[in-house]
Backbone as CSV, one residue per row, in Angstrom:
resi,resn,N_x,N_y,N_z,CA_x,CA_y,CA_z,C_x,C_y,C_z
1,UNK,-171.765,19.869,50.009,-171.384,20.639,48.845,-172.549,20.642,47.859
2,UNK,-172.772,21.783,47.251,-173.836,21.968,46.269,-173.221,22.149,44.888
3,UNK,-174.032,21.901,43.872,-173.558,22.022,42.494,-174.700,22.551,41.650
4,UNK,-174.422,23.545,40.797,-175.445,24.114,39.915,-174.859,24.398,38.547
5,UNK,-175.709,24.282,37.544,-175.360,24.704,36.189,-175.605,26.209,36.113
6,UNK,-174.642,26.961,35.603,-174.798,28.399,35.441,-174.308,28.803,34.064
7,UNK,-174.577,30.049,33.713,-174.087,30.590,32.448,-173.157,31.756,32.772
8,UNK,-171.911,31.642,32.342,-170.945,32.736,32.477,-170.986,33.555,31.199
9,UNK,-170.884,34.864,31.343,-170.770,35.708,30.163,-169.389,36.351,30.193
10,UNK,-168.581,35.992,29.200,-167.227,36.516,29.105,-167.056,37.154,27.734
11,UNK,-166.770,38.441,27.731,-166.607,39.207,26.477,-167.806,39.027,25.548
12,UNK,-169.002,39.022,26.129,-170.223,38.918,25.342,-170.582,37.513,24.900
13,UNK,-169.792,36.525,25.293,-170.052,35.134,24.918,-170.579,34.377,26.138
14,UNK,-171.716,33.700,25.973,-172.274,32.916,27.062,-171.655,31.521,27.073
15,UNK,-171.200,31.110,28.262,-170.519,29.825,28.409,-171.238,29.015,29.477
16,UNK,-171.730,27.829,29.109,-172.357,26.936,30.084,-171.278,26.352,30.974
17,UNK,-171.516,26.404,32.268,-170.518,25.913,33.216,-171.214,25.325,34.441
18,UNK,-170.413,24.733,35.289,-170.917,24.118,36.522,-170.102,24.667,37.679
19,UNK,-170.808,25.150,38.706,-170.145,25.691,39.880,-170.462,24.807,41.087
20,UNK,-169.448,24.562,41.897,-169.651,23.847,43.155,-169.417,24.855,44.279
21,UNK,-170.214,24.715,45.342,-170.130,25.697,46.412,-170.691,25.141,47.714
22,UNK,-170.277,25.772,48.792,-170.844,25.502,50.106,-171.785,26.655,50.430
23,UNK,-172.917,26.334,51.045,-173.910,27.362,51.380,-174.234,27.297,52.859
24,UNK,-174.202,28.458,53.503,-174.608,28.582,54.896,-175.807,29.531,54.926
25,UNK,-176.972,29.053,55.386,-178.153,29.921,55.404,-177.999,31.041,56.432
26,UNK,-178.790,32.107,56.275,-178.711,33.200,57.245,-179.208,32.746,58.618
27,UNK,-178.710,33.417,59.649,-179.128,33.128,61.022,-179.748,34.405,61.583
28,UNK,-180.971,34.290,62.059,-181.631,35.447,62.667,-181.045,35.688,64.047
29,UNK,-180.751,36.921,64.322,-180.196,37.287,65.620,-181.258,37.231,66.711
30,UNK,-180.796,37.116,67.914,-181.677,37.144,69.086,-181.253,38.343,69.922
31,UNK,-182.212,39.246,70.134,-181.910,40.480,70.839,-182.828,40.719,72.040
32,UNK,-183.834,39.880,72.228,-184.846,40.137,73.249,-184.619,39.376,74.557
33,UNK,-183.558,38.626,74.663,-183.269,37.866,75.887,-182.224,38.587,76.723
34,UNK,-181.843,37.964,77.802,-180.762,38.507,78.625,-179.499,38.630,77.772
35,UNK,-178.665,39.624,78.038,-177.486,39.863,77.187,-176.618,38.632,76.935
36,UNK,-176.455,37.783,77.917,-175.605,36.603,77.728,-176.227,35.570,76.790
37,UNK,-177.523,35.716,76.485,-178.209,34.776,75.590,-178.522,35.385,74.222
38,UNK,-178.043,36.592,73.981,-178.290,37.266,72.703,-177.116,37.050,71.750
39,UNK,-177.408,37.134,70.460,-176.362,37.071,69.444,-176.846,37.792,68.197
40,UNK,-175.924,38.326,67.411,-176.297,39.099,66.224,-176.718,38.204,65.055
41,UNK,-177.424,38.813,64.113,-177.778,38.126,62.876,-176.521,37.864,62.060
42,UNK,-176.566,36.813,61.262,-175.470,36.521,60.343,-176.062,36.317,58.953
43,UNK,-175.472,36.944,57.942,-176.005,36.812,56.579,-175.722,35.426,55.998
44,UNK,-176.474,35.099,54.943,-176.169,33.850,54.242,-174.786,33.957,53.626
45,UNK,-174.196,32.808,53.361,-172.834,32.808,52.837,-172.690,31.745,51.757
46,UNK,-172.116,32.149,50.639,-171.775,31.236,49.551,-170.258,31.178,49.467
47,UNK,-169.695,29.982,49.486,-168.256,29.817,49.290,-168.057,28.949,48.055
48,UNK,-167.583,29.564,46.974,-167.375,28.822,45.733,-166.147,27.929,45.879
49,UNK,-166.321,26.659,45.522,-165.224,25.705,45.681,-164.696,25.189,44.353
50,UNK,-165.414,25.456,43.269,-164.936,25.000,41.967,-165.772,25.545,40.831
51,UNK,-165.180,25.609,39.664,-165.859,26.052,38.450,-165.312,25.231,37.298
52,UNK,-166.202,24.567,36.566,-165.763,23.767,35.428,-166.561,24.135,34.184
53,UNK,-165.900,24.038,33.067,-166.518,24.182,31.753,-166.170,22.916,31.007
54,UNK,-167.196,22.123,30.692,-166.936,20.809,30.116,-166.161,19.987,31.129
55,UNK,-165.016,19.483,30.730,-164.158,18.721,31.645,-162.987,19.547,32.175
56,UNK,-162.972,20.845,31.875,-161.843,21.697,32.254,-162.123,22.474,33.537
57,UNK,-161.128,22.535,34.399,-161.213,23.313,35.628,-160.949,24.782,35.309
58,UNK,-161.921,25.633,35.610,-161.797,27.068,35.369,-161.721,27.847,36.682
59,UNK,-161.408,27.187,37.767,-161.373,27.841,39.075,-160.419,29.033,39.110
60,UNK,-159.445,29.042,38.225,-158.455,30.126,38.214,-159.072,31.477,37.859
61,UNK,-160.271,31.510,37.271,-160.885,32.795,36.919,-161.791,33.325,38.034
62,UNK,-161.817,32.657,39.174,-162.699,33.074,40.267,-162.120,34.277,41.028
63,UNK,-162.058,35.396,40.333,-161.667,36.646,40.972,-162.835,37.134,41.818
64,UNK,-162.620,38.191,42.589,-163.706,38.735,43.404,-164.895,39.146,42.539
65,UNK,-164.624,39.780,41.414,-165.693,40.251,40.524,-166.483,39.081,39.940
66,UNK,-165.798,38.055,39.474,-166.472,36.879,38.906,-167.245,36.145,39.994
67,UNK,-166.637,35.989,41.165,-167.307,35.320,42.278,-168.586,36.054,42.657
68,UNK,-168.522,37.380,42.725,-169.700,38.179,43.062,-170.816,37.973,42.040
69,UNK,-170.471,37.950,40.763,-171.469,37.744,39.707,-172.088,36.354,39.801
70,UNK,-171.284,35.340,40.099,-171.800,33.973,40.225,-172.709,33.858,41.436
71,UNK,-172.322,34.465,42.555,-173.162,34.414,43.759,-174.505,35.086,43.486
72,UNK,-174.510,36.212,42.783,-175.776,36.867,42.442,-176.641,35.950,41.582
73,UNK,-176.019,35.237,40.642,-176.760,34.304,39.801,-177.334,33.153,40.636
74,UNK,-176.560,32.657,41.598,-177.039,31.593,42.475,-178.214,32.072,43.324
75,UNK,-178.135,33.319,43.813,-179.250,33.870,44.600,-180.503,33.985,43.744
76,UNK,-180.344,34.451,42.504,-181.488,34.570,41.595,-182.099,33.198,41.313
77,UNK,-181.255,32.190,41.113,-181.748,30.830,40.851,-182.515,30.296,42.067
78,UNK,-182.015,30.595,43.257,-182.672,30.153,44.482,-184.052,30.785,44.595
79,UNK,-184.162,32.056,44.230,-185.447,32.761,44.312,-186.444,32.247,43.280
80,UNK,-185.951,31.660,42.181,-186.827,31.114,41.150,-187.344,29.729,41.506
81,UNK,-186.633,29.005,42.391,-187.030,27.636,42.768,-188.302,27.616,43.581
């Protein structure tokens, strides 16, 4: 399990929070071998497992839209590292 500090923006207000998530890196497909030894590419995957603000659990706000925004922020943070 991974954990990162992120900033949520809700109604124009920035809120410092902590997200926990599982990460699966992308897998490159193999297409140049015999058919029985080939497999397709798989994209990276982020599975959010928790969201906290201070000591409060905010996981209930993890709608598809919020999750998508957090995953984009995590990808941007990864590219900055």
